[in-house]
N, C-alpha and C positions, 0 to 999 in steps of 0.2 A: 607407521600410515603417513604417505606424504603428503604435506600440503600445499596446497595452488597456491598463485601468486593473490594479493590482497587485491579487490574490486570493489569497494565500499566501505561507509563508514554507517556509523547510527550513535546516536544519543537520546539518554530517555528525555527528550522533550516534554514528553509529559508528565514530567517530575518536577519542574521549573516551576517558581513559585511565578513569576509573571506570563503571558502567552509572549511579551514582544520577546522573549530571552533572544529568538533565533538572530532578532534583527539589531543585536548589540553591533559595533563597531570590531570586537577582536574575531565573534563568529565570521562574520561577512568573510575579514581577511584570510580565516582558518578555512572556511570553504572554498574561497577562492584556490587558494592552495590545491587543495583535493580536487577541482576542477581542474586545472591545469595540468596536472598528474594523471585526469581523464578517469577519477574515481564517482560511485555513485555515491547517494545521499540517501540512506534511508531516515525518513520521516518517523519518527513515532510520536504519534499527536494523538489529540485527543479533539473535537467539534470546537472547545472555544480560540485554538490555535488556527485553527483554517482561515481565518479573516485577515492575518498576518502574512500568510503565505505567497499570495501574489507582490509584497515588497521585499520577501525574497528574494523570490523566481527573477525578479527584474534586478537587483543586485547585486546576483549570482546566475548570468543567465546560463553560460557556456557547464552546466552541471545536468547529470542525471538523475531527479530526484525519485523516490520511490515513496510513495506513502502508505505505511503500513498501517496491515486493518482497518484501513477502507477510515480512516481516522477515527475511529472506535464510534461509532453512530451506535444513539441508544437502543440500542434493536428490544429492550427488554422492556422499556418504555413504551413503545412504539412511537418516539419520538424521530419522524421524519428532518422535519424545520430545525432550526436554519444550516443543518448539516447540508441537507439536500442541493440551496441554493452555494452554498461555499463550495462543496465539492466542483459543482458546475464552474467555478468561476477558475478553480485550479485546474478541472480538466482541458481550457482552453488553452492551457501551457501544454506544445506539443512532446516537450522533452520531459512530463511529469508521466509518470507511472502507479499502477494503484494496486497494491498487493490483497489479495485476497486471502481472508487469516483474519484468524482471532476473532471471527462472525459467532463461533458456540459460548465465546467469552462471553460478550456482549450481552448476548441472550439471555431470557428466562433460565433458570434450570433443569426446567423440562424443555427445552427450543425444542422445536420443530421445524423443516425443510420450510412451510409456510410462513413464518413468523420470520425467517430469513430472507425469503427467496426477492420482498420488495427490496428491500437494501442492494443486493447482488443483481439483480435487474437496471437499479439505476446508473451503479458504478459501469455495466456493460453497455448499456446505453453512453453514457459520457467517454467513456473512457477507449471502447471495442477490446476486441480480444487483442489487438497486436499490444495495448498501454496495458492488460491487467496481466495479474502473475498470481499463481497460486502460491501460497506458504502454509507451513500446519500450524505456525504456534505452537510447537513440541517445545518443552515440555507442557509451556503453561497451560495449553489446550487440553492437557490432564483434570485441568478442575473444573469438565464441563464434557470431557467425552475423552475417547481416546482418537491415536493416529487414525486410526483405521474410518471411525466416524468421520473425523474432517474430511479426508481423503474422498469418503463415499458420498460425503451432501455435497462437494466441489464436483465430482464426475455429476451427481442428479443435477446439479445448477446448471452445469454446461453439456451436458448430453441433446441436447437439441440442436447446437451447433455443428458445423460443417467439423470436419477432422483435421482441418488445418489450422482451424479456430480454436478447437482444442489443444492442438499442440500448443500455441502459441500461448495460449493461457499457462497448460504443463509447464512449458519447458523456455520456449523461443524468447516472449520476451523478455524472461531475466536475464536471456543471456545477450540480446541487446542492449538492456538498458546495466547491464555489469561490465560491456563492452569487452562479452565474451567471444573467442568462435564462435560463429552457428556453423556446425556439419553440413556439408552438401550431401 
């Protein structure tokens, strides 16, 4: 199978001991190199990391950033704050995208669309369809459901949007964020 060109990088920041890990000089230098190469950086973070991200975005402004899994909000516990306020600050940066993935693994074991919908609606309002992208979180999603369930959940959540808005979430925003050619 042919491999395409590298279009981004990701580190499991959520496993680092301190939320400020991303602000280390060596990390900033490395991220600037990635940005100059036109690569995106996926932020695999938890809500505790969100307050440091604006400083990161200011230090490395020429980067496409993708917040993975909506920054793993505490869906199972029904906690919206401080995640919501922090995400609003992050969404103010036009070069930041949000991947709608990982929702079912952050929800209760017997999750429902009604449990997840408020979190999705918030990121939709903040980022808009042009900066949201689908992600399956496969194979991790298998801890809480199948790939098909994840796909169907997102299809239901975006079902009321226009076809062009749905297309943005399914593929176009990812093409832009990862600087891939968008077919015409």
